[in-house]
N, C-alpha and C positions, 0 to 999 in steps of 0.2 A: 648528568649533564648540567647540574646546577651552576657550575662555574663557567659555562660557555658564554654567559652574558657579559663576562668581564672583557671580552674581546669581540669586536663586531666584524672584523675582516674575515671573509671566507674565500677559499680558492676552490677550483675544480679538483676533484680527486677521482681515482679509478672507482667506478661503481662495482656492483656485484655481477654486472654483465659487461658488455663491451662499451657501454656508454660512460661518458664523464658525468659526474654529479657534483652538486655542491657538497663540500666536505662536512662530515659530522663535527669536526673539531675546528675551532677558529685558527686562522693562520697565525704563525709567529710574526711578531713585529720587531723592528729594530729596537724600539724602547724596551720591549720584553727581554730580548736577547742581551741588551746592554745590562739589564738588571742581573741576569744569570751570570754574565761574564765578570761581574764583581768577584765571583769566587775563583776566577781564572785570571789573575792580574798579569800573568806571563804573556797573555795573548794580546794585550794592548787594547786600543780602541777599535770600534767597528768603523769600517770605511763605507761599505755598501752591502745591501742584500742582493744576492746573485740569483737565487732560484728557490722556489717552493716545491717540496716533494708532493707528488700526487697520490702517495700511498694512503689508504683510507683509515687505518686504525690508530693513527697518531698524527702529529703535525711535525714537519721537518723542514729545514731550510739550509742553504749554503750561504754563509756570510764571509766576506773578506774582512780581515782584521789587520792590524799593524804587523802581525807575525805570519800572515798568510790566510789561506782559506780554511774554514772549519765547517763541519756539519753539526747542526744543533737539532736535537729531537726532543719533543715534548709529549708526555703521556698524561692521561688523567689518572689520578691515584687509584681509581676503581679498576684500572687496567694494569698498571705497573707501579708498585711501591719501590722505595729505595733498595730494599734487600732483593727484590725481584731483579732489578737492573744489575745489582752487584753480582748475582748468580751468573748472568750472561757475561758480564765483564771478566769474571774469573776464568771462564772457559776461553774467551778471546785471548786473554793474557797467556794462558797455558799454550794455546796454539802458536802465538807469536814466539814464545820461548822455544818452541820446537821447529821454528823456521817456516811456519805457514804464513803466507802473505795475507794478513787480515787487517782490517782498519784499526788504527791506533786510538784507543779510548784515552782521552786526556784527563788529568787529575786536577782537582781543585787545590787551592792553597792549603787546605787541611788534609790533602792526600786521598780524598775520596774520589770515586768515579761517577757519582750521581748527586744531584741537587734536588731538594724539595722546596717548593714555594707555593703557599696557598693550597689549591686542589691539584697541583701539577707536580710532576717529577721531570727532570731534564737530564740528558746525557750529551756530552760534547765529544766529537771525534775529529781528528785531523782528516782533511780530505785526502783520500788515499790515491796512490798512483794508478793510472790506467784510464781508458776511455769508457765512459758510461754509455756503451753502445745500445743497450736495451732500456734506456732511461724511461721511455714512454711506452714500453711494452706492458700490457696488462697481464694479469695472471693467466696461466694456461695458454700462452702463445708460444709457438715453437722456436727453436734455434733457427737462425737464418742460413746456417751452413753446417755440413757434417763435420768440418774441422772444429767449429765451435763446440759441437756436441761431444766430439772425441776428447777435446781438452778439458771440457767441463767434467766429464767422467773421470779423467785422470786426476784432476784437482780434487774431486770428492774423495777418491781413494787415498790420496796423500793426506787429506784432512783426517780420514779414519785411522790411518797409521799413527798420526800425531796424537789422536785423542785416546789411544789405548791406555795410557797411564794417567789419565785424568779421572780421579777416583771420587769426585763429588757425588753426593746423593742426588736423586731426582729432584726436579724443580718443585718449589713450594707454590709458585704462582697459580692462581685459580682461573685466570682469564687469558684466552688467546695464547695457549701453549700447546704445541703439537705433541701430545703424549702417546704412549703405547701401553696402556694398562688394561683395557677392557678385552681386546681380542688377542692379547698375549696370555690370557688366563685360560685355564681348563674349563671354567664355567663363565662365559661372557655375560649371561643374563644376571648372574649374581654380582659380577663386577660392575655392570652397568647400573644396577640398582644402587650400589654404593656410590658410584660416580654421581648419579642423579641426586642422592641425598646430600652430597657435599656441594651441590650447586642449586640453590633454591630457585633461581630463575628457570633452570631447565625443568625442575620438578613442577613448577607452575605451568610451564608451557605444555608439558606432556600429560598433565592431569586429564586432558580431554582426548588423549590418544591412547590406543591400545598398543603401546610401544613394544610390549613383550611379543605380541603376535607379529608385529611388523618386523622386528629384529629377527625373530625366529624364521620368518619366511624369506627375508631378503639377505640377512647377514650370516646366519648360522650355517647354511650350506657351504659358504666360503670358509668359514672358520673350521668346518670339518676337514676341509682339504689342508688347511694350515696346521692343524693340531699335531700332525705327525712330525712337524719340524720345530715345534715351539721350544723343546729342550735344547735345541742346537743354536738358538739365537742368543749370542753372547751380548749382555747389556753393554752399551757404549753411548757416550755423549755424542750427539749428532746435530747437524745444522737444522734439518727439518723444514727448510724452505728453499731447496736448491733449485732456483729458477735462474735463467740467463740474466734477468734484471737485477739479481743480487750478486752479480759478478762484474768486475771491471776488466777491460780487455786491453791487450797490448797496442792495438790500433783499430781502425774502422773497417778493415778489410774482411773478406770471407775467410781469410787464413789466420785471423787473430787468435792469440792464446790468452788464457786466463791470467790476469795480472794481480788482482786483489779480490778477496772474498768479503762480502758485506752482509749486514743485517742478520744478526743472530737472535732476533726477537722471539723466534719460535723454538729455539734450541732446548733440548732436554735429553735425559738419559733414555734412549730407546735401543736401537741396535743398528748395525751397519746396513743390513738388508732393508730395514724400514726407511732409512735415509735414501738408499738407492732407489727403492720403490717410489718414494716421494719425488725424486728427480725425474723418474719416468712419468709419473702422474702429472707433474707440473709442466713438463717441456714437450711431451710427445703426443698427448691427447688434447685436442682443441675442444674442451668441454663447452665453451661459450658458443661454439658454432654448431652444436648438436641440432638446434631447430632448423638450420639451413640444410636442406636435403642434398644440395649439390656441392657441399663442401667436404673436402678430404679431412677426416677427423683424426686419423692416426698416421703418424709419419714414421714408417718402419725403417727407412734409411737413417733417420736421426736416432731412432732407438738402437739400431745396430752400432752406430758410431759412439753413442754415449756408453753403451755396455762394453764395447771394445776398449774404449779409453779407460774405463774403470778396471777391467780385467788385465790391462797392460801393466798395472801397478799391483793389483790384488786379484790374482786369478781365482775364479770360483769353480767349485766342483759341480758335476752334473746335479747332485742333490741340492746344492745351494741355488742353482738356477731354478730348479723346480720350487724351492721354498720362496724364491723371489716372486715367481708367478702366483703362488698361492697367497702371498701377502698383499699383492698389488690391489685387488678389489676392496681391501679393507683399510688401506693405508691412510686414506683421507678421513676415515670415520670419526676419529676422536677430535680432530681439529674442527670438523663440521659441528660437533657438539659444542666445542669451545666457542665457535662463531654463534651458535644458537644462544648460548649463555650471554654473549656480548650483545647481540641484537635484541633479545627479549628483555634482558636485565639492565642494560646500560643505555643503549641508544633508543630503545623502545620502538623499533621498526618492525611492524607486523609482517610486512612484505619480505624483508630480509631474513627474519626469523623462519618464515615458511620456506624460503629458498634454502637456508642452511639445513633444515631438517629433511624436507621432502626431496629437494634436488641434490644436495650435496651428500647428506648422510645416507639416505636410502637410495636416491636415484643413481649416484655414481656406482655404488655396488651392484645395483640391478643392471646397469649398462653392460657390465662384463658378461652377461648372458647373451648379449646380441652377437650377431655374426662378426662384427668388427672387434668387439671385445674379446671374443674367443680366439680370433686370429692373432691378436696381440699377445694373449697369454700363451698360445701355442708357439709363437715365435720365440718367446723367452725360454719356454720349457725345452725346446729343441736345440738350444745352444750347446 
């Protein structure tokens, strides 16, 4: 956070619960974007700043330039280096070449897709076609219609078809990437030990925790169910953050279709079922409402629509549906550890670090033992 003092303006961002909070990262300013756009002379001059993104892990804004609207995103170098961004951009470029409607990453006058300046890295995208219908929706909030859920499932399956011939190795990024390396292994405890050793901030946090016992109690029973399917999970580059707010829509109605796919910041080489399980985890379960006893947490009608949409393009066998159910309780685990790394090692938030480990890493997996969690898994298994 040493570079944060360079900019004083802060905006509200989505917190780790339903509340808005002051952002960890300073807001982008017109002067800062003007400096970045020197590398993009084709865009011309800035006319006005339109909107600040409320997403918490970076700073983003929409700017109007002489050539139209652009989206500028800034990361701290501790979160994303230049090569980290290029990894994402190569996947986006591949999907575009296969006809998938994704945002266009713009190139500098040197032909690069990312820029470094001081402690920051930047990427610039053309503002894509479609209505940002879920712009203000926080993580883990549901679709507002079954039509949206169905078309989101269909769009995800089309992305998976297009990704099949993208042969890049897994991501090198160390922070805030949604990987699938621990619970895809035959020995998760050994893999988690390796993961911890590669992330000093996580090692520091877990020094006071009996993480082996906690993982053995909470996670390994789910892994035992998943283990029978592990050899059948074909590696595939995937989006890994498939939420309604990362999609642009054809219009503002309940019958809108997916127009453009956004935000590949969590993408990595996982597998198709991991991505589909993430879509269920992000859009069907209202995790942030769990403390409210009178709130419906699971939206089974949206689940059915999402999975029907996916299966209309990529039908799944009975065994694949069972594998999806087995994977679901573990799908958020590694990203929760990535968040722990970020909160303990970068933003130094004790409250958010505890939330990442106790509530997201352990708590989400444990919830699937509840009556509602079991009902959701059985619904998937019976398809």
